[in-house]
Backbone as CSV, one residue per row, in Angstrom:
resi,resn,N_x,N_y,N_z,CA_x,CA_y,CA_z,C_x,C_y,C_z
1,UNK,70.960,1.694,187.274,70.696,2.496,188.590,70.189,3.535,188.356
2,UNK,69.401,4.021,189.149,68.352,4.547,189.141,68.512,5.874,190.225
3,UNK,68.427,7.052,189.988,68.692,8.531,191.042,67.193,8.373,191.662
4,UNK,67.086,8.260,192.811,66.093,8.589,193.192,65.843,10.016,193.458
5,UNK,66.393,10.396,193.946,66.644,12.098,194.516,67.792,12.841,194.090
6,UNK,68.098,13.880,192.942,69.431,14.475,193.108,69.181,16.034,193.363
7,UNK,70.287,16.858,193.469,70.309,18.140,193.482,69.515,18.936,194.929
8,UNK,69.174,17.711,195.769,68.865,18.264,197.634,69.368,17.909,198.207
9,UNK,69.700,19.058,198.938,70.202,18.572,200.261,69.535,18.187,201.285
10,UNK,70.098,16.808,201.465,68.902,16.167,202.728,69.848,15.907,204.157
11,UNK,68.669,16.363,205.227,69.066,16.660,206.625,68.891,14.814,207.244
12,UNK,68.168,14.552,206.357,67.931,12.857,207.316,66.645,11.671,206.156
13,UNK,67.417,10.738,206.655,66.493,9.773,206.015,65.875,8.447,207.171
14,UNK,64.656,8.771,206.884,63.912,7.849,208.082,63.227,6.834,207.225
15,UNK,63.709,5.715,207.831,63.375,4.265,207.507,61.663,4.196,208.341
16,UNK,60.358,3.762,207.623,59.178,3.888,208.350,58.698,2.774,207.844
17,UNK,57.666,1.612,208.488,56.903,0.409,208.700,55.920,1.000,208.773
18,UNK,54.724,0.474,207.908,53.720,0.806,207.938,52.464,-0.302,207.804
19,UNK,52.205,-1.277,208.872,51.052,-2.058,208.893,49.669,-2.138,207.805
20,UNK,49.433,-2.714,207.265,48.214,-2.790,206.410,47.086,-2.050,207.178
21,UNK,46.174,-1.082,206.983,45.168,-0.280,207.705,45.674,0.394,208.601
22,UNK,46.659,0.634,208.965,47.052,1.470,210.043,47.258,2.707,209.147
23,UNK,47.466,3.743,210.111,47.473,5.735,209.536,48.672,5.929,210.436
24,UNK,49.478,6.883,209.756,50.421,7.241,210.365,50.527,9.010,210.116
25,UNK,50.960,9.872,210.675,51.383,10.904,210.310,49.985,11.743,211.519
26,UNK,49.062,12.544,210.079,48.327,13.357,210.089,48.864,14.591,211.177
27,UNK,49.931,15.448,210.455,50.676,16.462,210.928,51.046,16.909,209.500
28,UNK,51.612,18.283,209.929,52.397,19.043,208.572,53.336,19.786,209.191
29,UNK,54.455,20.322,208.496,55.475,20.679,208.806,55.614,22.200,208.259
30,UNK,56.235,23.522,209.115,56.057,24.387,208.778,57.555,24.729,207.568
31,UNK,58.429,23.950,207.806,59.830,24.147,207.220,60.135,23.032,206.587
32,UNK,59.649,22.012,206.862,60.070,20.512,205.982,59.489,19.938,204.932
33,UNK,60.514,19.796,204.009,59.947,18.846,202.880,60.451,17.539,202.858
34,UNK,59.548,16.146,202.804,59.894,15.199,202.735,59.595,14.526,201.160
35,UNK,60.080,13.853,201.036,60.071,12.993,200.203,59.870,11.540,200.317
36,UNK,58.564,10.933,200.237,58.385,9.478,200.399,58.324,8.593,199.651
37,UNK,59.585,7.551,199.662,59.620,7.333,198.568,59.220,5.379,199.107
38,UNK,58.911,4.604,198.324,57.961,3.364,198.761,59.168,2.440,197.981
39,UNK,59.681,1.109,199.323,60.425,0.040,199.125,59.684,-0.961,198.799
40,UNK,58.559,-1.035,199.628,57.824,-2.503,199.275,56.543,-2.129,199.779
41,UNK,55.218,-2.682,198.980,53.926,-2.607,199.540,53.277,-1.334,198.674
42,UNK,52.110,-0.754,199.335,51.527,0.080,198.910,51.114,0.458,199.963
43,UNK,50.864,2.058,199.797,50.577,3.135,201.025,49.769,4.040,200.036
44,UNK,48.665,4.792,200.527,48.075,5.666,200.537,48.718,7.321,201.089
45,UNK,48.909,8.327,200.070,49.610,9.545,200.913,48.489,10.248,200.701
46,UNK,48.071,11.200,201.413,46.568,11.714,201.885,47.319,13.513,201.961
47,UNK,46.491,14.725,201.397,47.290,15.605,201.592,46.338,16.454,201.544
48,UNK,46.867,17.988,202.255,45.853,19.088,202.156,46.199,20.162,202.360
49,UNK,46.198,20.973,201.329,46.910,22.103,201.110,45.984,23.462,200.552
50,UNK,45.811,24.701,200.925,44.986,25.374,200.429,43.720,24.947,200.267
51,UNK,43.197,24.406,201.302,41.548,23.414,201.175,41.788,22.505,200.140
52,UNK,42.479,21.978,199.359,42.942,21.100,198.321,43.039,19.617,199.001
53,UNK,42.444,18.912,199.319,42.794,17.403,199.588,43.268,16.877,198.489
54,UNK,43.853,15.619,198.544,44.351,14.897,197.250,44.625,13.525,197.815
55,UNK,44.195,12.285,197.150,45.001,11.105,197.674,45.236,10.551,196.688
56,UNK,46.785,10.131,196.917,47.498,9.213,196.197,48.106,7.662,196.404
57,UNK,47.822,6.717,195.586,48.373,5.695,196.090,49.982,5.419,195.230
58,UNK,50.319,4.567,196.228,52.399,4.836,196.151,52.542,3.213,195.829
59,UNK,53.164,2.544,195.084,53.583,1.669,194.867,55.226,1.527,195.099
60,UNK,56.170,0.359,194.981,57.485,0.567,194.996,58.143,1.391,194.254
61,UNK,59.034,1.789,194.081,60.026,2.712,193.304,59.179,3.714,193.028
62,UNK,57.962,4.502,193.255,57.408,5.665,193.105,57.756,6.722,194.628
63,UNK,57.860,7.843,194.332,58.586,8.743,195.140,57.318,10.202,195.034
64,UNK,56.852,10.668,196.417,56.439,11.842,196.293,56.449,12.809,197.549
65,UNK,56.794,13.780,196.801,57.016,15.522,197.784,55.660,15.556,198.563
66,UNK,56.106,16.178,200.201,55.137,17.114,200.740,56.085,18.022,201.396
67,UNK,55.364,19.511,201.160,56.252,20.211,201.263,55.687,21.252,202.510
68,UNK,56.087,22.154,203.034,55.800,22.687,204.289,54.267,23.221,204.110
69,UNK,53.992,23.228,205.570,52.410,23.838,205.595,51.586,22.491,204.619
70,UNK,52.170,21.417,204.153,50.885,20.674,203.694,50.981,19.490,204.961
71,UNK,49.451,19.679,204.662,49.007,18.377,205.461,49.255,17.058,205.131
72,UNK,49.563,16.028,206.124,49.803,14.810,205.336,49.430,13.308,206.594
73,UNK,49.141,12.438,205.771,48.646,11.292,206.922,48.997,10.234,205.698
74,UNK,49.722,9.429,206.216,50.109,7.997,205.542,49.419,6.562,206.225
75,UNK,48.923,5.780,205.081,47.859,4.637,205.344,48.525,3.690,204.716
76,UNK,48.646,2.415,205.321,48.964,1.160,204.527,48.051,0.862,204.268
77,UNK,48.121,0.617,202.711,46.940,-0.268,201.701,47.705,-1.766,201.825
78,UNK,48.551,-1.941,202.104,49.355,-3.290,202.360,50.533,-3.203,203.602
79,UNK,51.136,-3.911,204.419,52.384,-3.340,204.313,53.204,-3.175,203.865
80,UNK,54.137,-2.131,204.156,54.435,-1.464,203.326,55.555,-0.588,204.186
81,UNK,56.865,-0.516,203.623,58.315,-0.109,203.912,58.403,1.235,202.959
82,UNK,58.666,2.003,204.017,59.197,3.555,203.170,60.350,4.213,203.274
83,UNK,61.156,5.115,202.647,62.213,5.406,203.346,61.803,7.255,202.949
84,UNK,61.978,7.979,204.198,61.221,9.321,203.745,63.015,10.082,203.671
85,UNK,62.896,10.684,202.937,64.488,11.849,202.656,63.581,13.225,203.354
86,UNK,64.231,13.524,203.972,63.821,15.100,204.657,64.882,16.079,204.515
87,UNK,64.471,17.450,204.087,65.440,18.591,204.444,64.345,19.469,205.455
88,UNK,64.924,19.784,206.259,64.724,20.301,207.294,64.433,19.946,208.658
89,UNK,64.113,20.940,209.510,64.512,20.221,211.146,63.627,19.321,211.574
90,UNK,63.755,17.731,211.195,62.875,16.730,211.033,63.396,15.456,211.667
91,UNK,64.716,14.962,211.418,65.284,14.457,211.649,66.103,14.622,213.526
92,UNK,66.090,12.787,214.317,67.224,12.804,215.271,66.385,13.505,216.224
93,UNK,67.033,14.407,216.767,66.968,15.097,218.309,65.960,15.989,217.845
94,UNK,65.595,16.658,217.025,64.495,17.559,216.405,63.697,17.054,215.509
95,UNK,63.351,16.039,216.031,61.714,15.062,215.224,60.746,16.393,215.362
96,UNK,60.702,16.500,216.722,59.195,17.003,216.823,59.275,18.728,216.764
97,UNK,60.345,19.282,216.612,60.782,21.106,216.626,59.615,21.222,215.107
98,UNK,59.521,20.741,214.276,58.870,20.821,213.248,57.591,19.985,213.174
99,UNK,57.280,19.633,213.953,56.101,18.010,213.116,54.573,19.074,214.518
100,UNK,53.599,19.591,213.950,52.113,20.129,214.133,51.282,19.065,214.334
101,UNK,50.832,18.261,215.193,49.377,17.857,214.915,48.202,18.151,214.696
102,UNK,47.655,17.627,213.827,46.348,18.471,213.161,45.198,18.421,214.649
103,UNK,44.315,19.082,214.460,43.257,18.974,215.298,42.497,18.296,214.711
104,UNK,42.059,18.359,213.441,40.833,17.224,212.924,42.241,16.676,211.770
105,UNK,41.922,15.173,212.059,42.733,14.510,211.600,42.200,14.336,210.158
106,UNK,43.290,13.744,208.765,42.648,14.024,207.185,42.134,12.656,207.627
107,UNK,42.735,11.386,208.212,41.774,10.432,208.057,41.885,9.503,209.930
């Protein structure tokens, strides 16, 4: 038994697939926290907040958080499957209400 996340109120869990070399995201959220959990494959998470850009590679079983106003993009290093645990207005009908596209993409 492994607790992936605890003591958080989650509004949505989204299953995402990313093909090798493909990019998702290149946006930010003003109110939403997102935990990206890698189910299979590898992905790069590129983030930028307060002019600081970070790139981390995640593999199965790893979890990374993006916080409000943190620009982010996901890149498939291999084909991968990701569960995104969301706290804030980001799931279902609210998907676009807190998604702001970047004028200058991170990737």
